[in-house]
SENU-355176 format. One record per residue (C-alpha): residue in one letter; x, y, z. Coordinates in Angstrom, 2 decimals, always signed. Layout:
<nodes>
[node 'A'; [X; Y; Z]]
...
</nodes>
This chain:
<nodes>
[node 'M'; [+0.00; +0.00; +0.00]]
[node 'R'; [+1.31; +3.41; -0.95]]
[node 'I'; [+2.25; +5.64; +1.97]]
[node 'P'; [+0.84; +9.21; +1.79]]
[node 'R'; [+3.43; +11.98; +1.38]]
[node 'F'; [+3.26; +15.57; +2.61]]
[node 'Y'; [+5.55; +18.57; +2.09]]
[node 'L'; [+6.48; +19.75; +5.56]]
[node 'P'; [+9.45; +22.16; +5.76]]
[node 'A'; [+11.24; +21.99; +9.11]]
[node 'D'; [+14.64; +21.28; +10.64]]
[node 'Y'; [+14.29; +17.51; +10.59]]
[node 'Q'; [+15.40; +15.57; +13.67]]
[node 'P'; [+14.18; +12.15; +14.88]]
[node 'G'; [+11.41; +12.66; +17.43]]
[node 'L'; [+10.53; +16.16; +16.22]]
[node 'V'; [+6.80; +16.92; +16.46]]
[node 'V'; [+5.38; +19.16; +13.71]]
[node 'E'; [+1.79; +20.30; +13.14]]
[node 'L'; [+0.26; +19.69; +9.72]]
[node 'H'; [-1.13; +22.68; +7.86]]
[node 'K'; [-4.90; +23.12; +7.79]]
[node 'D'; [-5.34; +21.86; +4.23]]
[node 'Q'; [-3.01; +18.92; +4.88]]
[node 'T'; [-5.00; +17.96; +7.97]]
[node 'H'; [-8.24; +18.09; +5.98]]
[node 'Y'; [-6.75; +15.91; +3.25]]
[node 'A'; [-5.28; +13.40; +5.70]]
[node 'L'; [-8.31; +13.07; +7.98]]
[node 'T'; [-11.27; +13.75; +5.68]]
[node 'V'; [-10.12; +12.63; +2.23]]
[node 'L'; [-7.72; +9.80; +3.08]]
[node 'R'; [-9.46; +9.03; +6.41]]
[node 'L'; [-6.19; +8.34; +8.15]]
[node 'K'; [-6.35; +7.34; +11.81]]
[node 'N'; [-4.20; +8.04; +14.81]]
[node 'G'; [-0.82; +6.33; +14.51]]
[node 'H'; [-0.96; +5.96; +10.71]]
[node 'L'; [+2.47; +6.10; +9.08]]
[node 'I'; [+3.12; +8.81; +6.48]]
[node 'D'; [+6.16; +10.25; +4.73]]
[node 'V'; [+7.07; +13.92; +4.99]]
[node 'F'; [+9.81; +15.82; +3.14]]
[node 'D'; [+11.41; +19.20; +3.71]]
[node 'G'; [+11.78; +20.35; +0.08]]
[node 'Q'; [+15.58; +20.38; +0.40]]
[node 'G'; [+16.18; +16.65; -0.12]]
[node 'R'; [+15.36; +15.07; +3.23]]
[node 'Q'; [+12.47; +12.72; +3.93]]
[node 'A'; [+11.20; +11.22; +7.18]]
[node 'R'; [+8.85; +8.41; +8.08]]
[node 'A'; [+6.39; +9.92; +10.52]]
[node 'S'; [+3.53; +8.85; +12.76]]
[node 'L'; [+0.23; +10.74; +12.60]]
[node 'Q'; [-1.23; +12.10; +15.83]]
[node 'V'; [-4.85; +13.17; +15.53]]
[node 'I'; [-5.64; +15.94; +18.04]]
[node 'D'; [-9.17; +16.75; +16.85]]
[node 'K'; [-11.11; +17.02; +13.58]]
[node 'R'; [-9.10; +20.05; +12.47]]
[node 'T'; [-5.72; +19.46; +14.06]]
[node 'A'; [-3.08; +16.80; +13.53]]
[node 'H'; [+0.60; +16.47; +14.38]]
[node 'V'; [+3.30; +14.17; +13.08]]
[node 'T'; [+6.22; +12.72; +14.99]]
[node 'L'; [+9.30; +12.24; +12.86]]
[node 'G'; [+11.10; +8.92; +12.86]]
[node 'E'; [+13.86; +7.71; +10.57]]
[node 'I'; [+15.28; +10.41; +8.29]]
[node 'S'; [+16.68; +9.65; +4.84]]
[node 'Q'; [+17.83; +11.39; +1.67]]
[node 'P'; [+16.29; +9.45; -1.24]]
[node 'S'; [+18.05; +9.66; -4.60]]
[node 'T'; [+15.16; +10.96; -6.71]]
[node 'E'; [+16.74; +14.04; -8.32]]
[node 'S'; [+17.99; +14.10; -11.89]]
[node 'P'; [+21.73; +14.49; -12.58]]
[node 'L'; [+20.75; +17.19; -15.09]]
[node 'H'; [+20.15; +20.72; -13.87]]
[node 'T'; [+17.32; +21.91; -16.10]]
[node 'L'; [+15.73; +25.34; -16.10]]
[node 'L'; [+12.36; +25.47; -17.85]]
[node 'L'; [+11.75; +28.85; -19.50]]
[node 'Q'; [+8.04; +28.47; -20.16]]
[node 'G'; [+6.04; +31.02; -22.11]]
[node 'I'; [+2.93; +31.65; -20.03]]
[node 'S'; [-0.18; +30.01; -21.45]]
[node 'R'; [-3.78; +29.95; -20.36]]
[node 'G'; [-5.24; +27.96; -17.46]]
[node 'E'; [-4.88; +24.22; -17.57]]
[node 'R'; [-2.26; +24.29; -20.33]]
[node 'M'; [+0.25; +26.02; -18.08]]
[node 'D'; [-0.69; +23.84; -15.12]]
[node 'Y'; [-0.21; +20.67; -17.14]]
[node 'A'; [+3.19; +21.76; -18.47]]
[node 'L'; [+4.50; +22.61; -15.00]]
[node 'Q'; [+3.10; +19.48; -13.36]]
[node 'K'; [+4.66; +17.15; -15.92]]
[node 'A'; [+7.94; +19.07; -15.86]]
[node 'V'; [+8.20; +18.42; -12.13]]
[node 'E'; [+7.45; +14.72; -12.59]]
[node 'L'; [+10.24; +14.60; -15.20]]
[node 'G'; [+12.84; +16.13; -12.90]]
[node 'V'; [+12.98; +19.83; -13.80]]
[node 'T'; [+15.19; +21.82; -11.42]]
[node 'E'; [+13.83; +25.37; -11.79]]
[node 'I'; [+10.88; +27.01; -13.52]]
[node 'Q'; [+10.85; +30.51; -15.00]]
[node 'P'; [+7.44; +31.66; -16.32]]
[node 'L'; [+7.90; +34.22; -19.10]]
[node 'F'; [+5.76; +36.80; -20.85]]
[node 'T'; [+6.52; +36.66; -24.58]]
[node 'E'; [+5.21; +38.61; -27.57]]
[node 'R'; [+2.43; +36.13; -28.34]]
[node 'C'; [+1.47; +35.52; -24.72]]
[node 'E'; [-2.31; +35.89; -24.34]]
[node 'V'; [-2.23; +36.12; -20.55]]
[node 'R'; [-2.14; +39.61; -19.06]]
[node 'L'; [-1.55; +39.97; -15.31]]
[node 'E'; [-1.19; +43.09; -13.21]]
[node 'D'; [+1.64; +43.13; -10.67]]
[node 'D'; [-0.61; +42.19; -7.73]]
[node 'K'; [-2.04; +39.21; -9.62]]
[node 'Q'; [+1.38; +37.97; -10.74]]
[node 'H'; [+2.34; +37.14; -7.16]]
[node 'K'; [-0.91; +35.25; -6.60]]
[node 'R'; [-0.51; +33.28; -9.83]]
[node 'R'; [+3.06; +32.39; -8.91]]
[node 'E'; [+1.87; +31.11; -5.53]]
[node 'Q'; [-0.74; +28.95; -7.29]]
[node 'W'; [+1.91; +27.46; -9.58]]
[node 'Q'; [+4.24; +26.85; -6.63]]
[node 'A'; [+1.45; +24.97; -4.83]]
[node 'L'; [+0.93; +22.88; -7.96]]
[node 'V'; [+4.66; +22.11; -8.05]]
[node 'I'; [+4.59; +20.99; -4.41]]
[node 'S'; [+1.64; +18.72; -5.12]]
[node 'A'; [+3.52; +17.18; -8.05]]
[node 'C'; [+6.51; +16.54; -5.77]]
[node 'E'; [+4.27; +14.83; -3.22]]
[node 'Q'; [+2.84; +12.58; -5.94]]
[node 'S'; [+6.09; +11.80; -7.76]]
[node 'G'; [+8.30; +11.03; -4.77]]
[node 'R'; [+10.60; +14.01; -5.14]]
[node 'C'; [+12.11; +15.51; -1.98]]
[node 'V'; [+13.47; +18.71; -3.56]]
[node 'V'; [+10.85; +21.29; -4.54]]
[node 'P'; [+11.68; +23.23; -7.73]]
[node 'Q'; [+11.30; +26.98; -7.37]]
[node 'V'; [+8.84; +28.90; -9.53]]
[node 'K'; [+10.65; +32.16; -10.13]]
[node 'P'; [+9.01; +35.62; -10.30]]
[node 'L'; [+7.29; +36.34; -13.61]]
[node 'M'; [+9.14; +38.50; -16.12]]
[node 'T'; [+9.44; +39.10; -19.85]]
[node 'L'; [+11.78; +37.13; -22.09]]
[node 'T'; [+13.89; +40.21; -22.80]]
[node 'E'; [+14.18; +40.95; -19.07]]
[node 'W'; [+15.39; +37.40; -18.42]]
[node 'F'; [+18.08; +37.58; -21.09]]
[node 'A'; [+19.17; +40.98; -19.78]]
[node 'Q'; [+19.69; +39.46; -16.33]]
[node 'T'; [+21.27; +36.17; -17.45]]
[node 'P'; [+23.33; +36.72; -20.61]]
[node 'Q'; [+25.20; +33.88; -22.36]]
[node 'T'; [+23.37; +31.05; -20.62]]
[node 'P'; [+23.70; +27.57; -22.18]]
[node 'G'; [+20.31; +26.59; -23.50]]
[node 'L'; [+17.95; +25.22; -26.10]]
[node 'V'; [+15.13; +27.03; -27.85]]
[node 'L'; [+12.38; +24.91; -29.38]]
[node 'D'; [+11.94; +25.97; -32.98]]
[node 'P'; [+9.83; +23.76; -35.31]]
[node 'Y'; [+11.67; +25.24; -38.30]]
[node 'S'; [+15.18; +24.44; -37.08]]
[node 'H'; [+17.25; +21.90; -39.03]]
[node 'K'; [+18.81; +20.44; -35.87]]
[node 'N'; [+17.50; +17.85; -33.46]]
[node 'L'; [+18.65; +16.83; -30.00]]
[node 'S'; [+20.80; +13.92; -31.17]]
[node 'Q'; [+23.02; +16.33; -33.11]]
[node 'L'; [+23.98; +18.34; -30.03]]
[node 'P'; [+26.90; +17.61; -27.69]]
[node 'K'; [+26.24; +16.34; -24.18]]
[node 'P'; [+25.55; +19.28; -21.85]]
[node 'D'; [+27.86; +20.01; -18.93]]
[node 'P'; [+26.04; +18.48; -15.91]]
[node 'T'; [+27.64; +21.06; -13.60]]
[node 'L'; [+25.89; +23.94; -15.43]]
[node 'P'; [+22.18; +24.73; -15.66]]
[node 'L'; [+20.66; +23.90; -19.04]]
[node 'A'; [+17.84; +26.27; -19.98]]
[node 'V'; [+15.02; +25.15; -22.26]]
[node 'L'; [+12.93; +27.91; -23.86]]
[node 'I'; [+9.35; +27.06; -24.91]]
[node 'G'; [+6.85; +29.50; -26.37]]
[node 'P'; [+3.18; +29.93; -25.37]]
[node 'E'; [+0.18; +29.32; -27.62]]
[node 'G'; [+1.21; +30.63; -31.02]]
[node 'G'; [+4.88; +29.93; -30.30]]
[node 'L'; [+7.84; +32.29; -30.24]]
[node 'T'; [+8.30; +34.98; -32.85]]
[node 'D'; [+11.23; +34.88; -35.27]]
[node 'D'; [+12.77; +37.80; -33.38]]
[node 'E'; [+12.54; +35.93; -30.07]]
[node 'V'; [+14.14; +32.82; -31.53]]
[node 'Q'; [+16.90; +34.98; -33.02]]
[node 'L'; [+17.40; +36.74; -29.66]]
[node 'A'; [+17.79; +33.38; -27.91]]
[node 'Q'; [+20.32; +32.23; -30.50]]
[node 'Q'; [+22.28; +35.45; -30.13]]
[node 'Q'; [+22.49; +34.68; -26.41]]
[node 'G'; [+24.01; +31.27; -27.08]]
[node 'F'; [+20.91; +29.08; -27.29]]
[node 'Q'; [+20.78; +26.22; -29.80]]
[node 'G'; [+17.62; +25.98; -31.89]]
[node 'I'; [+16.21; +22.45; -32.13]]
[node 'R'; [+13.06; +20.81; -33.47]]
[node 'L'; [+11.11; +17.95; -31.89]]
[node 'G'; [+10.31; +15.97; -35.02]]
[node 'P'; [+8.23; +16.80; -38.09]]
[node 'R'; [+5.07; +17.82; -36.21]]
[node 'I'; [+4.43; +21.05; -34.31]]
[node 'L'; [+3.62; +20.35; -30.66]]
[node 'R'; [+1.27; +22.30; -28.45]]
[node 'T'; [+2.91; +24.38; -25.73]]
[node 'E'; [+1.75; +22.06; -22.94]]
[node 'T'; [+3.11; +19.04; -24.83]]
[node 'A'; [+6.53; +20.49; -25.63]]
[node 'A'; [+7.84; +20.72; -22.05]]
[node 'P'; [+7.26; +17.06; -21.08]]
[node 'V'; [+8.56; +15.88; -24.46]]
[node 'I'; [+11.86; +17.79; -24.40]]
[node 'L'; [+12.47; +16.95; -20.72]]
[node 'S'; [+11.75; +13.28; -21.42]]
[node 'L'; [+14.25; +13.30; -24.27]]
[node 'L'; [+16.90; +15.04; -22.18]]
[node 'Q'; [+16.44; +12.58; -19.32]]
[node 'A'; [+16.47; +9.59; -21.67]]
[node 'Q'; [+19.62; +10.73; -23.46]]
[node 'W'; [+21.67; +12.25; -20.63]]
[node 'G'; [+19.68; +11.97; -17.40]]
[node 'D'; [+18.05; +9.27; -15.30]]
[node 'L'; [+15.50; +7.74; -17.71]]
[node 'V'; [+17.98; +5.16; -18.98]]
</nodes>
């Protein structure tokens, strides 16, 4: 039987007692119907995991007592940074969720020229929090113990201005190169992967990425949707140079 997992940041020590958050308590007691003494796994988001015992205080309150602490090897040897053009609703959610399952290290949401999503500054922070919560949920499901960070939203040009000459790939359906033609990336350096939103990247944006040192590649003869591209390229990277071998 699968043991439930919860993200619980703390300074892990055997015997430490930590209170579950309100939504975690609801999920554990009401949805999963866990009882007092049930064993669960908790992780701190930095690589550590602990087997813990559930202590039900009342209908709305539950604690866990940490037992054995471990550092499972669930992280990819590749350091991948997903530069994802912001898309609408479930498309963006799907792309980020699957990216986490496939071992992405960092996520940078980007406004690009063809981005259809418009967010005021106050709403950008809220949207980022929603995406971070989705990432945490994907870590709980997939067995990861390190939580990828969703970085503050910015434009593509702002990102390149802050991080010039970064090794990376830009997905371009009109490129003549594919992944097998590229040299193995340096595992000690972050590898950025730039994906456009609905409608893709403009020619100027692809050219800008290439001027900054990105390699343009295509993912076969068919044009993929934005929410499909991220899991496909990450799967290929993991299969060729990562942990899906």
